[in-house]
Phi, psi and omega in degrees: 000141190209191173206154179213166178202164177177179179204156174277135185272066182269357182274140177285333175222157001277192187275182184299322181300319178295318179297321177296325176295316176302314185295321178298318178293322178298316178294320180296327182296336180241029179300328180298334179285337182207081185279352189277331181197156177213141181209155181234156178221137183228145153220194184288351189238340183214153174228133183223143176228145182225140173244133189245132165254112189284123178238317178239144181050081189285000178282173179291354181296339182269006183293140178242167356301142185248140180262138179292165182301326180282342184086358185280324189247142177237128184241140164237129193222135177236119177139200178218137172256106189287333180260026186294332181294316178296318178296322180297316180296320179295321179291321177298320178297334177274002176101004180282137174250149185237146179262339185230176175257015188275152172288338178298314181292325176297315179299317181295318179293323179293321177295320180296329181276320190242349184068214185298338180292348178299334182298329181295336184271351188272133169245106183176190173240132188197151161230132190231138170231122179232125177261127178264106185290339180276308180280348182054054176219155184253133176249125175240143178211151180230146185297167191301318185262350180086033180291326180251137185277152174205118181247154172216150178246133180218124177193128174051044178080000178260134186221131176221159183213154183191161177287333178220153181299323183301336178278350174275331191295330178295339177288118188297339180279351181281118180264141182246067177266127183294149179256110187302319180293332177289327174298316178296320175302314182303312184290336176280316187258340187079008173205172178257113186290151173302148000265011180286162160234180180290346181255149185300317190251011174250130186231155171265133169289127186291148176305146178070021181235155166236163183220139174231133179213150170249010182103323179266309180254150181221133179231133178240153180210138174271117183262350181210144172211157179262139184246134174251015192284336189232081178301138181294147176254008178293162180288161179301319180296319179295316180294322179297314180294319180296321180293316179301312182297321182292315179294323178299319179290324178296322176293316179304313181299325185274003176264004176283118182194147175256011178230165181303140187228139179214208183205150166280139181224112178264341187093000174277177185299311189296305182292326179294320178296317179298314180296318179299318179290323176297317180297325180286340184256340185269168179254350179237159176302139178287133173279120181240148183227136182224154178242137177236169177231157175296328181283121180297332180299332185247357187267127181242012188296332179297325178286323176297320178297321180299314180292319178299319178294320181299320184258006175062043183278163171273094196260140180224146183225155175217136180253127178279116181232239183288353180290353181297304185299322184289338188245343193297324179297313179294322179297316183298336181295339180288346175264122183278352177234163173300136183211125191234020171284109187293347179289358173297336181293304177296330178296322176299313185288325178289329175291320177299315179297314182297321184294338176290342184246325188220172176251338180232136178227132173274148183223166183263016182301142176105342181297319183291316182288330180279324190240016176064062184263349181272147178299332182299331180291318179294316179297315183293322179295320177297315179298322181292326175294319177295321182299323183287349179283344185237139176299144182305312180300324179293315180299313184291331183277321190256322191296318180301317179295318177297323179295317179296322178297317179295320183296332181293336179294322169088003178278160178304320182294318182286331175293323176294321178297321178299315180295316181297313181296326178296316181286328178295334178286345185268162169292156186303322182292316178292323179298320179298318176296312186298316182289342180248007177281132185271347183222095187297151181302323181296321179287321175304312181297327181288325190256333191292146176289154185298321183293318178290326176301315181294319182293333184245013186299325183268004185252134180235112179302338179301336183296334176295310178299314184295324180295316179292320177303317180290330182286337182299133186272051180208156173263356181285125185297315180298318177300321180294319182283330173294317176301316180300317179291327176295335181263344185237287187298317182297302181286332185276331183245291189302310185286328174296312181303310183292318180297310185292320184286325176286318179293337175301335180246015181055044178249130175271131176245142181231141187236095181301327181287354174252012165306131186299334177292323177293318180298314180294321178296315180298321180295335180276351180283138173302143183303329181294344177265358173260307177244100190244106179052043178087351180274117180281150178053041189305303185290325177301315179295318179299324182296333185248016178297331180281350184247324183247145179291155183299325182289341171276317183292321192244015174285164180293132181291133175260328183075172181270067186261167179229155177283069191295316180300319178294318179301317182296325182274346185227278190304317183247024179302316181297318178298314181295318177303317180295320179297313186281348176264357184271112178268004183242011183263190180292326179298322180291341176280348182252323191231159172285108188292332176297318179290324176298317180295325176296318178297319179296316180294320177297323179295314181297328181274359179076012182276338183210149183234105177230053186303308186291323179295316179294319178297320180297327176293319177299314181297319179298317181292323177299317177296314182303313182296327182282325192235343186243332184299119179082003181286148168267110189285345177238072190260012179296143181240000000 
């Protein structure tokens, strides 16, 4: 696992020494991604820097940027190609010779042979930058699911690229002007969805896409997408066996490493299955790491211990207690954009624990999005069935008014009725967005400042969800919302969280359930085998009944949650008080702080509950203080 950055040298000034200084700072900004080695490459047209975390071929032979055998191509690569050994043998059979044992050299040789079509052959997680010295153009590519990040800056013929935004900022021509619609997106989603970033001229390369540019012209192409169009007609037993074998092979591929390797273990289905398969394939006890909380409602360590005991792992635990307040500001700095999924805190600490023992950790990410593991899928499917019982015009005409009438009563039951009737009146795509929106439009309208209101008046964050829902190549509602989450929540939240928190400790994480073959297989399963009579992840659980006990497979899912309401009132109360009393910060540029303080006081008194909204404001301000306070937003020279 690594990081890289660079820029096209399209400026007539300053000279090479200045450019080398910029590049050195860019590399230093992402040193945590690759502490083992760093190197730079220049010609008259491009500058590139790479930071290396050594996983394969631990000698200096694997240092990047790496030059192809012909000398034409220069590569900077972040990630792992899990099938590189098979690809290497095929290339050797074609007459290619290799100087190293790295997957980087295999990737470079494959690109030289096949060009952009090489991406179809790769099984892995990756962000790639290749400079073509002959055509004088830059090729960027990102893996199918978006496990590895890749940002680029483009404005007035100036182009820069990097694994993280912080590595773009040392280039003086990079301007950090906020993008108002992205601010609105953040408060709705708790992250900024692809391809936007929080800045106007910094963009994310979308998962499953490549980009080619010479600085003036830019061309993008989607090389992969997941299809839900053709549900399998195989029997349940056949599908169950096929899924087990496929996940087992995905785990096998991800156990290739020349450094110590372990796993995250929550005690849930996904991570327990991964650990069980690792134990069956390895020759040594698997090193497992778990995070606990003082609150029993959120603590799953007893289940992790049970699974660790079953497979005889070398098990380690860490409990998140008073260390939250002391560390949260520093942890938040690893996100270059506002990010408000509070589970980044335990993810940081479990990564810290794992790095003390191993350099690579396997994780269970992807099981919920592939196999319908979140409660929201069951709730949404039930609501959609109710929605189909009533004609659309009737729902839209009557339900909102009935909901408002129920809401006036003010009891918990009638407030739920108000919410249900409101979403039943909507079309399925908008309802899915609304029920999962973290900052409701009504609260936004109540708190937002007039200038930001005007700038975003014509913009609706729901359109991101609705566009992906419409793009799914199926009429099945569950398939559409799973596709939508694979395009939004997974790459925008889950994978960002895991990448930044693991890389904060120079730890590589690998997710077998996000092997693209597993994703495609899951998409081919009939929806009734994912969500079956209310049972989430039905076929996945059935596939592992012979390996995991029923009380692990079929217990109520807790998820990687945190006691956020308690933290706001206790552990991080002082931090939150400071944020909400600050009239000169980033939050004050977005909201009426007097109204925000009123909301905060109602929350503290138990009169109103807006835990996630208040937390998102704290997260936004932490980001602002780290990256925007005192910044010159128009610093181009």
